DSSP file (Angstrom, degrees, kcal/mol; ACC not computed):
  #  RESIDUE AA STRUCTURE BP1 BP2  ACC     N-H-->O    O-->H-N    N-H-->O    O-->H-N    TCO  KAPPA ALPHA  PHI   PSI    X-CA   Y-CA   Z-CA
    1    1 A M              0   0    0      0, 0.0     2,-0.5     0, 0.0     0, 0.0   0.000 360.0 360.0 360.0 135.1  -10.7    1.4  -34.1
    2    2 A E        -     0   0    0      0, 0.0     2,-0.3     0, 0.0     0, 0.0  -0.776 360.0-158.7 -94.9 131.0  -11.9    4.7  -32.6
    3    3 A F        -     0   0    0     -2,-0.5     2,-0.3   127,-0.0   126,-0.1  -0.816  17.2-117.9-110.5 151.0  -10.4    5.9  -29.4
    4    4 A E  E     -A  128   0A   0    124,-0.6   124,-3.3    -2,-0.3     2,-0.2  -0.652  30.2-112.8 -86.5 138.8  -11.8    8.3  -26.9
    5    5 A K  E     -A  127   0A   0     -2,-0.3   122,-0.3   122,-0.2   121,-0.1  -0.517  34.0-117.8 -68.2 133.5  -10.0   11.6  -26.2
    6    6 A A        -     0   0    0    120,-3.1     2,-0.1    -2,-0.2    -1,-0.1  -0.572  32.3-109.6 -72.7 130.9   -8.6   11.6  -22.7
    7    7 A P        -     0   0    0      0, 0.0    -1,-0.1     0, 0.0     2,-0.1  -0.404  34.2-125.1 -61.5 132.3  -10.2   14.5  -20.6
    8    8 A D        +     0   0    0     -2,-0.1     2,-0.3    13,-0.1    12,-0.0  -0.387  36.4 172.4 -74.3 158.0   -7.6   17.2  -20.0
    9    9 A F        -     0   0    0     -2,-0.1    12,-1.6     2,-0.0     2,-0.4  -0.980  27.6-146.9-157.7 161.9   -7.0   18.2  -16.4
   10   10 A T  E     +G   20   0B   0     -2,-0.3    10,-0.2    10,-0.2     8,-0.1  -0.972  28.7 161.9-136.2 123.2   -4.7   20.3  -14.2
   11   11 A L  E     -G   19   0B   0      8,-2.5     8,-2.9    -2,-0.4     2,-0.2  -0.955  39.5-102.7-137.3 154.6   -3.9   19.2  -10.7
   12   12 A P  E     -G   18   0B   0      0, 0.0    77,-2.6     0, 0.0     6,-0.2  -0.558  32.1-142.4 -78.4 142.9   -1.2   20.1   -8.1
   13   13 A D  B >   -B   88   0A   0      4,-2.3     3,-2.0    -2,-0.2    75,-0.2  -0.196  43.7 -76.6 -88.4-170.7    1.7   17.7   -7.6
   14   14 A K  T 3  S+     0   0    0     73,-0.7    61,-0.2     1,-0.3    74,-0.1   0.726 134.5  48.5 -62.5 -21.7    3.4   16.9   -4.3
   15   15 A D  T 3  S-     0   0    0      2,-0.2    -1,-0.3    59,-0.1     3,-0.1   0.315 120.6-105.3-100.8   7.4    5.2   20.2   -4.4
   16   16 A G  S <  S+     0   0    0     -3,-2.0     2,-0.4     1,-0.3    -2,-0.1   0.536  75.3 139.9  82.7   6.2    2.1   22.3   -5.3
   17   17 A K        -     0   0    0      1,-0.1    -4,-2.3    -5,-0.0    -1,-0.3  -0.698  56.7-116.6 -85.3 131.9    3.2   22.7   -8.9
   18   18 A N  E     -G   12   0B   0     -2,-0.4     2,-0.4    -6,-0.2    -1,-0.1  -0.486  31.1-169.2 -71.5 134.3    0.3   22.4  -11.4
   19   19 A V  E     -G   11   0B   0     -8,-2.9    -8,-2.5    -2,-0.2     2,-0.3  -0.989   1.0-167.7-125.5 131.5    0.6   19.5  -13.8
   20   20 A S  E >   -G   10   0B   0     -2,-0.4     3,-1.2   -10,-0.2     4,-0.3  -0.871  31.1-125.8-118.1 152.0   -1.7   19.2  -16.9
   21   21 A L  G >  S+     0   0    0    -12,-1.6     3,-2.2    -2,-0.3    -1,-0.1   0.896 111.4  62.5 -59.2 -38.7   -2.3   16.2  -19.2
   22   22 A K  G >  S+     0   0    0    -13,-0.3     3,-1.5     1,-0.3    -1,-0.3   0.703  86.0  74.4 -64.2 -17.6   -1.4   18.5  -22.1
   23   23 A D  G <  S+     0   0    0     -3,-1.2    -1,-0.3     1,-0.3    -2,-0.2   0.713  95.2  53.2 -62.3 -19.3    2.1   19.0  -20.6
   24   24 A F  G X  S+     0   0    0     -3,-2.2     3,-2.4    -4,-0.3    -1,-0.3   0.182  73.9 146.2-105.8  16.0    2.8   15.4  -21.9
   25   25 A K  T <  S+     0   0    0     -3,-1.5   100,-0.2     1,-0.3    99,-0.1  -0.277  70.7  29.0 -53.8 135.0    1.8   15.9  -25.5
   26   26 A G  T 3  S+     0   0    0     98,-2.3     2,-0.3     1,-0.3    -1,-0.3   0.351 110.3  86.5  92.0  -6.0    4.0   13.7  -27.6
   27   27 A K  S <  S-     0   0    0     -3,-2.4    -1,-0.3    97,-0.2     2,-0.3  -0.880  80.6-114.1-121.1 156.6    4.5   11.1  -24.8
   28   28 A W  E     -c   61   0A   0     32,-2.8    34,-2.4    -2,-0.3     2,-0.4  -0.638  33.7-153.2 -80.1 147.8    2.4    8.1  -23.7
   29   29 A V  E     -cD  62 122A   0     93,-2.8    93,-3.1    -2,-0.3     2,-0.7  -0.990  15.6-158.2-129.5 131.5    0.9    8.5  -20.3
   30   30 A I  E     -cD  63 121A   0     32,-3.1    34,-3.1    -2,-0.4     2,-0.6  -0.933  20.7-172.9-102.8 108.7   -0.1    5.9  -17.8
   31   31 A L  E     +cD  64 120A   0     89,-2.6    89,-2.8    -2,-0.7     2,-0.4  -0.907   6.1 179.8-105.8 118.2   -2.6    7.6  -15.6
   32   32 A Y  E     -cD  65 119A   0     32,-3.0    34,-2.8    -2,-0.6     2,-0.5  -0.963  19.0-151.0-128.1 142.3   -3.7    5.7  -12.6
   33   33 A F  E     +cD  66 118A   0     85,-3.1    85,-1.3    -2,-0.4    34,-0.2  -0.896  19.5 179.2-107.8 131.6   -6.1    6.4   -9.8
   34   34 A Y        -     0   0    0     32,-2.3    34,-0.3    -2,-0.5     3,-0.1  -0.959  29.9-125.6-135.1 152.3   -5.6    4.9   -6.4
   35   35 A P  S    S-     0   0    0      0, 0.0    33,-0.5     0, 0.0     2,-0.3   0.907  76.8  -4.7 -67.5 -47.2   -7.5    5.1   -3.1
   36   36 A K    >   -     0   0    0     31,-0.1     3,-1.1    32,-0.1     6,-0.2  -0.973  62.1-111.3-160.0 135.3   -5.0    6.2   -0.4
   37   37 A D  T 3  S+     0   0    0     -2,-0.3     3,-0.1     1,-0.2     6,-0.1  -0.291  99.7  15.6 -57.9 146.5   -1.3    7.0    0.2
   38   38 A N  T 3  S+     0   0    0      1,-0.2     2,-0.3     2,-0.1    -1,-0.2   0.669  89.2 127.0  62.3  22.3    0.6    4.6    2.5
   39   39 A T  S <> S-     0   0    0     -3,-1.1     4,-2.9     1,-0.1     5,-0.3  -0.776  72.2-107.7-101.3 158.8   -2.0    1.7    2.4
   40   40 A S  H  > S+     0   0    0     -2,-0.3     4,-2.4     1,-0.2     5,-0.2   0.906 113.5  38.9 -57.9 -53.1   -0.6   -1.7    1.4
   41   41 A G  H  > S+     0   0    0      1,-0.2     4,-2.3     2,-0.2    -1,-0.2   0.901 118.6  48.2 -64.8 -41.0   -2.0   -2.0   -2.1
   42   42 A C  H  > S+     0   0    0      2,-0.2     4,-2.3    -6,-0.2    -1,-0.2   0.874 112.5  49.0 -68.9 -37.3   -1.5    1.6   -3.1
   43   43 A T  H  X S+     0   0    0     -4,-2.9     4,-2.8     2,-0.2     5,-0.2   0.936 111.3  49.7 -66.3 -46.1    2.1    1.5   -1.8
   44   44 A R  H  X S+     0   0    0     -4,-2.4     4,-2.6    -5,-0.3    -2,-0.2   0.916 111.9  48.3 -59.0 -44.2    2.9   -1.7   -3.7
   45   45 A E  H  X S+     0   0    0     -4,-2.3     4,-2.5     2,-0.2    -1,-0.2   0.934 113.9  45.9 -62.8 -47.2    1.5   -0.2   -6.9
   46   46 A A  H  X S+     0   0    0     -4,-2.3     4,-2.2     2,-0.2    38,-0.3   0.897 114.1  48.6 -64.1 -41.7    3.4    3.1   -6.5
   47   47 A V  H  X S+     0   0    0     -4,-2.8     4,-2.7     2,-0.2    -1,-0.2   0.921 112.2  48.6 -65.2 -44.1    6.7    1.3   -5.7
   48   48 A E  H  X S+     0   0    0     -4,-2.6     4,-1.6    -5,-0.2    -2,-0.2   0.904 111.6  48.8 -65.2 -40.8    6.3   -1.2   -8.6
   49   49 A F  H  < S+     0   0    0     -4,-2.5     4,-0.3    -5,-0.2    -1,-0.2   0.912 112.7  49.5 -63.2 -40.2    5.6    1.7  -11.0
   50   50 A S  H >< S+     0   0    0     -4,-2.2     3,-1.1     1,-0.2     4,-0.3   0.908 109.0  51.5 -64.0 -42.1    8.6    3.5   -9.6
   51   51 A E  H 3< S+     0   0    0     -4,-2.7     3,-0.3     1,-0.2    -1,-0.2   0.826 116.3  40.8 -63.7 -31.6   10.8    0.4  -10.0
   52   52 A K  T 3X S+     0   0    0     -4,-1.6     4,-2.0    -5,-0.2     3,-0.4   0.343  83.1 107.7 -97.3   5.6    9.7    0.0  -13.7
   53   53 A L  H <> S+     0   0    0     -3,-1.1     4,-3.2    -4,-0.3     5,-0.2   0.875  76.0  54.1 -55.8 -41.2    9.9    3.8  -14.5
   54   54 A K  H  > S+     0   0    0     -4,-0.3     4,-2.6    -3,-0.3    -1,-0.3   0.917 107.2  51.6 -60.6 -41.9   13.0    3.4  -16.6
   55   55 A D  H  > S+     0   0    0     -3,-0.4     4,-0.6     1,-0.2    -1,-0.2   0.906 113.4  44.9 -60.5 -41.0   11.3    0.8  -18.7
   56   56 A F  H ><>S+     0   0    0     -4,-2.0     5,-1.7     1,-0.2     3,-1.1   0.924 112.6  50.3 -68.7 -43.9    8.3    3.1  -19.3
   57   57 A K  H ><5S+     0   0    0     -4,-3.2     3,-2.2     1,-0.3    -2,-0.2   0.865 102.8  60.6 -62.8 -35.8   10.6    6.1  -20.0
   58   58 A D  H 3<5S+     0   0    0     -4,-2.6    -1,-0.3     1,-0.3    -2,-0.2   0.752 105.8  49.1 -61.5 -22.2   12.5    4.1  -22.5
   59   59 A L  T <<5S-     0   0    0     -3,-1.1    -1,-0.3    -4,-0.6    -2,-0.2   0.153 125.2-105.3-100.8  16.2    9.1    3.7  -24.3
   60   60 A N  T < 5S+     0   0    0     -3,-2.2   -32,-2.8     1,-0.2     2,-0.4   0.888  77.3 136.7  62.6  42.0    8.5    7.5  -24.1
   61   61 A A  E   < -c   28   0A   0     -5,-1.7     2,-0.3   -34,-0.2   -32,-0.2  -0.934  40.6-156.7-124.3 145.6    5.9    7.1  -21.4
   62   62 A E  E     -c   29   0A   0    -34,-2.4   -32,-3.1    -2,-0.4     2,-0.5  -0.856  12.8-138.9-113.8 151.9    5.3    8.9  -18.1
   63   63 A I  E     -c   30   0A   0     -2,-0.3    23,-1.8   -34,-0.2     2,-0.5  -0.956  18.3-177.1-116.8 128.6    3.5    7.6  -15.1
   64   64 A I  E     -ce  31  86A   0    -34,-3.1   -32,-3.0    -2,-0.5     2,-0.4  -0.984   7.5-162.9-127.2 121.5    1.0    9.7  -13.1
   65   65 A G  E     -ce  32  87A   0     21,-3.2    23,-3.2    -2,-0.5     2,-0.4  -0.872   9.0-167.2-102.2 136.0   -0.7    8.6  -10.0
   66   66 A V  E     +ce  33  88A   0    -34,-2.8   -32,-2.3    -2,-0.4     2,-0.3  -0.983  16.5 152.4-126.9 131.1   -3.8   10.4   -8.7
   67   67 A S  E     - e   0  89A   0     21,-1.8    23,-2.9    -2,-0.4   -31,-0.1  -0.906  53.3-109.4-142.3 174.2   -5.5   10.2   -5.4
   68   68 A K  S    S+     0   0    0    -33,-0.5    21,-0.1   -34,-0.3   -32,-0.1   0.315  79.4 118.2 -90.5  11.1   -7.6   12.5   -3.2
   69   69 A D  S    S-     0   0    0     19,-0.2    -2,-0.2     1,-0.1    21,-0.2  -0.355  71.0-100.7 -70.7 157.4   -4.8   12.8   -0.7
   70   70 A S     >  -     0   0    0     19,-0.1     4,-2.2     1,-0.1     5,-0.1  -0.225  28.3-107.8 -73.6 166.4   -3.3   16.2    0.0
   71   71 A E  H  > S+     0   0    0      1,-0.2     4,-2.4     2,-0.2     5,-0.1   0.899 122.1  53.6 -59.7 -41.3    0.0   17.5   -1.5
   72   72 A K  H  > S+     0   0    0      1,-0.2     4,-2.1     2,-0.2    -1,-0.2   0.908 107.5  49.9 -62.3 -42.8    1.6   17.1    2.0
   73   73 A S  H  > S+     0   0    0      1,-0.2     4,-2.5     2,-0.2    -1,-0.2   0.917 110.5  50.8 -60.7 -43.9    0.4   13.5    2.2
   74   74 A H  H  X S+     0   0    0     -4,-2.2     4,-3.0     1,-0.2    -2,-0.2   0.893 107.2  54.4 -60.9 -41.0    1.9   12.8   -1.3
   75   75 A Q  H  X S+     0   0    0     -4,-2.4     4,-2.4   -61,-0.2     5,-0.2   0.938 111.5  43.5 -58.6 -48.3    5.2   14.4   -0.2
   76   76 A K  H  X S+     0   0    0     -4,-2.1     4,-3.0     2,-0.2     5,-0.2   0.921 115.3  49.1 -63.8 -44.6    5.5   12.1    2.8
   77   77 A F  H  X S+     0   0    0     -4,-2.5     4,-1.8     1,-0.2     6,-0.2   0.920 112.2  49.2 -59.0 -46.8    4.4    9.0    0.7
   78   78 A Y  H  <>S+     0   0    0     -4,-3.0     5,-2.3     1,-0.2     4,-0.3   0.918 116.8  40.2 -60.2 -48.6    6.9    9.9   -2.0
   79   79 A E  H ><5S+     0   0    0     -4,-2.4     3,-0.9    -5,-0.2    -2,-0.2   0.910 112.1  54.8 -71.2 -43.4    9.8   10.3    0.4
   80   80 A K  H 3<5S+     0   0    0     -4,-3.0    -1,-0.2     1,-0.2    -2,-0.2   0.864 120.6  30.8 -59.3 -38.0    9.0    7.4    2.7
   81   81 A H  T 3<5S-     0   0    0     -4,-1.8    -1,-0.2    -5,-0.2    -2,-0.2   0.253 105.1-120.5-109.3  11.4    8.9    4.9   -0.2
   82   82 A N  T < 5 -     0   0    0     -3,-0.9    -3,-0.2    -4,-0.3    -4,-0.1   0.908  46.4-174.6  52.0  48.3   11.5    6.6   -2.5
   83   83 A L      < -     0   0    0     -5,-2.3    -1,-0.1    -6,-0.2   -36,-0.1  -0.332  24.7-170.6 -75.3 156.9    9.0    7.0   -5.3
   84   84 A K        +     0   0    0    -38,-0.3     2,-0.1     2,-0.1    -1,-0.1   0.381  54.7  93.9-126.3  -1.8   10.0    8.3   -8.7
   85   85 A I  S    S-     0   0    0    -39,-0.2     2,-0.4     1,-0.1   -21,-0.2  -0.438  82.6 -96.0 -92.0 166.1    6.6    8.8  -10.3
   86   86 A T  E     - e   0  64A   0    -23,-1.8   -21,-3.2    -2,-0.1     2,-0.5  -0.692  36.8-162.5 -81.8 130.2    4.4   11.9  -10.5
   87   87 A L  E     - e   0  65A   0     -2,-0.4   -73,-0.7   -23,-0.2     2,-0.3  -0.967   4.9-165.3-116.4 128.7    1.7   12.1   -7.8
   88   88 A L  E     -Be  13  66A   0    -23,-3.2   -21,-1.8    -2,-0.5     2,-0.6  -0.867  14.6-133.4-116.7 149.2   -1.2   14.4   -8.2
   89   89 A S  E     + e   0  67A   0    -77,-2.6     2,-0.3    -2,-0.3   -21,-0.2  -0.881  23.5 172.0-106.1 119.9   -3.7   15.6   -5.7
   90   90 A D    >   +     0   0    0    -23,-2.9     3,-2.2    -2,-0.6     6,-0.2  -0.603   9.9 166.7-122.5  66.6   -7.4   15.5   -6.6
   91   91 A V  T 3  S+     0   0    0      1,-0.3    -1,-0.1    -2,-0.3   -23,-0.1   0.793  77.6  44.7 -60.0 -32.3   -9.0   16.4   -3.2
   92   92 A D  T 3  S-     0   0    0     -3,-0.1    -1,-0.3     1,-0.0   -24,-0.1   0.304 104.4-131.3 -94.7  11.3  -12.5   17.1   -4.5
   93   93 A H    <>  +     0   0    0     -3,-2.2     4,-1.9     1,-0.1    -2,-0.1   0.659  63.3 135.9  49.1  26.7  -12.3   14.0   -6.8
   94   94 A K  H  > S+     0   0    0      2,-0.2     4,-2.0     1,-0.2    -1,-0.1   0.892  74.3  44.6 -66.7 -39.9  -13.5   16.0   -9.9
   95   95 A I  H  > S+     0   0    0      2,-0.2     4,-1.8     1,-0.2     6,-0.2   0.879 108.9  57.0 -74.4 -36.7  -10.9   14.3  -12.1
   96   96 A H  H  4>S+     0   0    0      1,-0.2     5,-3.3     2,-0.2     6,-0.4   0.944 109.5  47.0 -51.4 -48.1  -11.7   10.9  -10.6
   97   97 A E  H ><5S+     0   0    0     -4,-1.9     3,-1.4     1,-0.2    -2,-0.2   0.896 106.3  57.1 -65.0 -41.3  -15.3   11.5  -11.7
   98   98 A L  H 3<5S+     0   0    0     -4,-2.0    -1,-0.2     1,-0.3    -2,-0.2   0.861 114.0  40.3 -56.3 -36.3  -14.2   12.7  -15.2
   99   99 A Y  T 3<5S-     0   0    0     -4,-1.8    -1,-0.3    -3,-0.2    -2,-0.2   0.358 115.2-112.9 -96.2   4.3  -12.4    9.3  -15.7
  100  100 A G  T < 5S+     0   0    0     -3,-1.4    -3,-0.2    -4,-0.3    -4,-0.1   0.771  80.9 126.2  71.4  24.0  -15.1    7.2  -14.1
  101  101 A A      < +     0   0    0     -5,-3.3    15,-2.4    -6,-0.2     2,-0.4   0.092  54.5  74.8-102.6  21.5  -12.7    6.3  -11.2
  102  102 A W  E     +H  115   0C   0     -6,-0.4     2,-0.3    13,-0.3    13,-0.2  -0.999  63.6 106.2-132.9 129.5  -15.2    7.5   -8.5
  103  103 A G  E     -H  114   0C   0     11,-2.5    11,-2.6    -2,-0.4     2,-0.2  -0.975  63.5 -33.2-176.2-170.5  -18.2    5.5   -7.5
  104  104 A K  E     +H  113   0C   0     -2,-0.3     2,-0.3     9,-0.2     9,-0.2  -0.456  52.3 177.7 -70.8 134.4  -20.0    3.3   -5.1
  105  105 A K  E     -H  112   0C   0      7,-3.2     7,-2.3    -2,-0.2     2,-0.4  -0.890  17.8-139.8-130.7 163.8  -17.9    0.8   -3.1
  106  106 A K  E     +H  111   0C   0     -2,-0.3     2,-0.4     5,-0.2     5,-0.2  -0.990  19.3 172.0-129.5 134.7  -18.8   -1.7   -0.4
  107  107 A L  E >  S-H  110   0C   0      3,-2.4     3,-2.2    -2,-0.4    -2,-0.0  -0.961  76.8 -15.4-142.0 123.6  -16.9   -2.5    2.8
  108  108 A Y  T 3  S-     0   0    0     -2,-0.4     3,-0.1     1,-0.3    -1,-0.0   0.869 128.7 -53.7  50.6  40.6  -18.3   -4.8    5.5
  109  109 A G  T 3  S+     0   0    0      1,-0.2     2,-0.4     0, 0.0    -1,-0.3   0.367 113.5 118.0  81.1  -6.1  -21.7   -4.5    4.0
  110  110 A K  E <   -H  107   0C   0     -3,-2.2    -3,-2.4     2,-0.0     2,-0.4  -0.794  55.6-142.3 -97.1 136.3  -21.7   -0.6    4.0
  111  111 A E  E     +H  106   0C   0     -2,-0.4     2,-0.3    -5,-0.2    -5,-0.2  -0.759  30.5 155.4 -95.2 143.1  -21.9    1.3    0.8
  112  112 A Y  E     -H  105   0C   0     -7,-2.3    -7,-3.2    -2,-0.4     2,-0.4  -0.967  43.4-100.9-155.0 165.4  -19.9    4.5    0.4
  113  113 A M  E     +H  104   0C   0     -2,-0.3     2,-0.3    -9,-0.2    -9,-0.2  -0.772  57.4 132.8 -92.8 137.1  -18.4    6.6   -2.4
  114  114 A G  E     -H  103   0C   0    -11,-2.6   -11,-2.5    -2,-0.4     2,-0.3  -0.954  54.9 -53.0-165.7-177.2  -14.7    6.2   -3.1
  115  115 A T  E     -H  102   0C   0     -2,-0.3     2,-0.7   -13,-0.2   -13,-0.3  -0.537  38.4-148.5 -74.4 130.9  -11.9    5.8   -5.6
  116  116 A I        -     0   0    0    -15,-2.4     2,-0.2    -2,-0.3   -83,-0.2  -0.909  30.6-116.9 -97.4 113.1  -12.2    2.8   -8.0
  117  117 A R        +     0   0    0     -2,-0.7    18,-2.3    18,-0.1    17,-0.5  -0.318  54.0 161.6 -56.8 116.8   -8.7    1.7   -8.6
  118  118 A S  E     -DF  33 133A   0    -85,-1.3   -85,-3.1    15,-0.2     2,-0.4  -0.969  28.7-158.3-142.2 151.0   -8.3    2.4  -12.3
  119  119 A T  E     -DF  32 132A   0     13,-2.2    13,-2.9    -2,-0.3     2,-0.4  -0.994   5.9-163.8-133.5 140.9   -5.5    2.8  -14.9
  120  120 A F  E     -DF  31 131A   0    -89,-2.8   -89,-2.6    -2,-0.4     2,-0.7  -0.989  10.9-150.7-127.0 131.0   -5.6    4.5  -18.3
  121  121 A L  E     -DF  30 130A   0      9,-3.0     8,-3.3    -2,-0.4     9,-1.2  -0.904  21.1-170.5 -99.8 114.9   -3.1    4.1  -21.1
  122  122 A I  E     -DF  29 128A   0    -93,-3.1   -93,-2.8    -2,-0.7     6,-0.2  -0.916  13.6-134.6-112.7 128.0   -3.1    7.4  -23.1
  123  123 A D    >   -     0   0    0      4,-3.1     3,-2.3    -2,-0.5   -96,-0.2  -0.144  33.3 -92.7 -78.4 176.2   -1.3    7.7  -26.4
  124  124 A S  T 3  S+     0   0    0      1,-0.3   -98,-2.3   -98,-0.2   -97,-0.2   0.606 126.0  54.2 -68.3 -11.1    1.0   10.5  -27.5
  125  125 A D  T 3  S-     0   0    0   -100,-0.2    -1,-0.3     2,-0.1  -100,-0.1   0.350 123.2-102.0-100.5   4.1   -1.9   12.2  -29.2
  126  126 A G  S <  S+     0   0    0     -3,-2.3  -120,-3.1     1,-0.3     2,-0.4   0.696  76.4 134.7  88.6  19.8   -4.0   12.2  -26.0
  127  127 A F  E     -A    5   0A   0   -122,-0.3    -4,-3.1  -120,-0.0     2,-0.6  -0.830  59.6-117.4-104.7 142.8   -6.4    9.3  -26.8
  128  128 A I  E     +AF   4 122A   0   -124,-3.3  -124,-0.6    -2,-0.4    -6,-0.3  -0.663  33.2 175.4 -77.6 116.6   -7.2    6.5  -24.3
  129  129 A R  E     +     0   0A   0     -8,-3.3     2,-0.3    -2,-0.6    -1,-0.2   0.739  66.0   2.3 -93.9 -27.1   -5.9    3.3  -25.8
  130  130 A K  E     - F   0 121A   0     -9,-1.2    -9,-3.0     2,-0.0     2,-0.4  -0.981  60.4-164.2-158.1 145.3   -6.7    1.0  -22.9
  131  131 A E  E     - F   0 120A   0     -2,-0.3     2,-0.5   -11,-0.2   -11,-0.2  -0.997   5.0-159.5-136.0 146.1   -8.4    1.2  -19.5
  132  132 A W  E     - F   0 119A   0    -13,-2.9   -13,-2.2    -2,-0.4     2,-0.3  -0.986  12.4-166.4-120.4 127.9   -8.4   -1.1  -16.5
  133  133 A K  E     + F   0 118A   0     -2,-0.5   -15,-0.2   -15,-0.2     3,-0.1  -0.853  69.5  13.2-114.2 152.3  -11.2   -0.8  -13.9
  134  134 A K  S    S-     0   0    0    -17,-0.5    -1,-0.2    -2,-0.3   -16,-0.2   0.932  90.3-156.6  49.8  52.4  -11.2   -2.3  -10.5
  135  135 A V        -     0   0    0    -18,-2.3     2,-0.5    -3,-0.3    -1,-0.1  -0.276  15.5-145.1 -63.1 137.8   -7.5   -3.1  -10.8
  136  136 A K        -     0   0    0      1,-0.1     4,-0.2     2,-0.1    -1,-0.1  -0.929  15.3-142.0 -98.8 129.1   -5.9   -5.9   -8.7
  137  137 A V  S >> S+     0   0    0     -2,-0.5     3,-2.3     2,-0.1     4,-0.6   0.884  72.0  96.0 -64.4 -42.6   -2.4   -4.7   -7.9
  138  138 A K  T 34 S-     0   0    0      1,-0.3    -2,-0.1     2,-0.1   -93,-0.0  -0.284 107.7  -6.4 -57.8 120.5   -0.6   -8.0   -8.2
  139  139 A G  T 3> S+     0   0    0     -2,-0.1     4,-1.8     1,-0.1    -1,-0.3   0.402 101.2 117.3  79.6  -3.0    0.9   -8.2  -11.7
  140  140 A H  H <>  +     0   0    0     -3,-2.3     4,-2.6     2,-0.2     5,-0.2   0.918  69.7  51.3 -67.7 -44.8   -0.7   -5.0  -12.9
  141  141 A V  H  X S+     0   0    0     -4,-0.6     4,-2.4     1,-0.2    -1,-0.2   0.914 111.7  48.5 -60.3 -43.1    2.4   -2.9  -13.6
  142  142 A E  H  > S+     0   0    0      1,-0.2     4,-2.5     2,-0.2    -1,-0.2   0.896 110.8  51.1 -63.3 -40.6    3.8   -5.7  -15.7
  143  143 A E  H  X S+     0   0    0     -4,-1.8     4,-2.3     2,-0.2    -2,-0.2   0.905 110.2  49.2 -63.2 -41.8    0.5   -6.0  -17.6
  144  144 A V  H  X S+     0   0    0     -4,-2.6     4,-2.6     2,-0.2    -2,-0.2   0.926 111.6  49.3 -63.5 -44.6    0.5   -2.2  -18.3
  145  145 A L  H  X S+     0   0    0     -4,-2.4     4,-2.1     1,-0.2    -2,-0.2   0.924 112.4  47.1 -61.4 -45.6    4.1   -2.3  -19.5
  146  146 A N  H  X S+     0   0    0     -4,-2.5     4,-2.1     2,-0.2    -1,-0.2   0.877 112.3  50.3 -64.6 -38.1    3.3   -5.2  -21.9
  147  147 A T  H  X S+     0   0    0     -4,-2.3     4,-2.7     2,-0.2    -2,-0.2   0.910 108.4  52.8 -65.7 -42.1    0.2   -3.5  -23.2
  148  148 A L  H  X S+     0   0    0     -4,-2.6     4,-2.5     1,-0.2     5,-0.2   0.930 108.6  50.2 -57.7 -46.4    2.1   -0.3  -23.8
  149  149 A K  H  X S+     0   0    0     -4,-2.1     4,-2.0     1,-0.2    -1,-0.2   0.920 112.0  47.5 -58.9 -45.2    4.7   -2.3  -25.8
  150  150 A R  H  X S+     0   0    0     -4,-2.1     4,-1.2     1,-0.2    -1,-0.2   0.906 112.0  49.6 -63.2 -42.2    1.9   -3.9  -27.9
  151  151 A E  H  X S+     0   0    0     -4,-2.7     4,-0.9     1,-0.2     3,-0.2   0.894 110.2  50.4 -65.7 -39.6    0.2   -0.6  -28.5
  152  152 A I  H >< S+     0   0    0     -4,-2.5     3,-0.8     1,-0.2    -1,-0.2   0.899 106.5  55.7 -64.7 -39.3    3.4    1.1  -29.6
  153  153 A D  H 3< S+     0   0    0     -4,-2.0    -1,-0.2     1,-0.2    -2,-0.2   0.811 103.9  55.7 -61.8 -29.5    4.0   -1.8  -32.0
  154  154 A K  H 3<        0   0    0     -4,-1.2    -1,-0.2    -3,-0.2    -2,-0.2   0.754 360.0 360.0 -74.6 -24.1    0.6   -1.1  -33.6
  155  155 A T    <<        0   0    0     -4,-0.9    -1,-0.2    -3,-0.8    -2,-0.2   0.487 360.0 360.0 -85.6 360.0    1.5    2.5  -34.4
């Protein structure tokens, strides 16, 4: 099976430090795009990924959450919910677009452009092994963890 190379990127984290995908060479990466800090679904997803971080790290995997919120917003979100994952700020949504996580959405009959909740499982060589689009938060973190285990077993 042929896998697509994950587009590289460099974005600032909550502390303004630049983080690049290539920094994680040799590790698995769970890269997920979410709409907004401190909203119910996004908070639940970030908290669940944080709670399971040790399980992911035991499998040599890192978790990176990306939204178009500012670094300052990420800092508050991180502290308020005691998060442990890496949060990156993509204010101009360029990386969202690279990964197809930006597009038309509908709310109350109005169309607008926004974040499409998406998750990408990237292997230790930088290839996308699995992607989830239009993610439903409930049960998602567990599904990602189980998929990671299966993918590692294949290698």
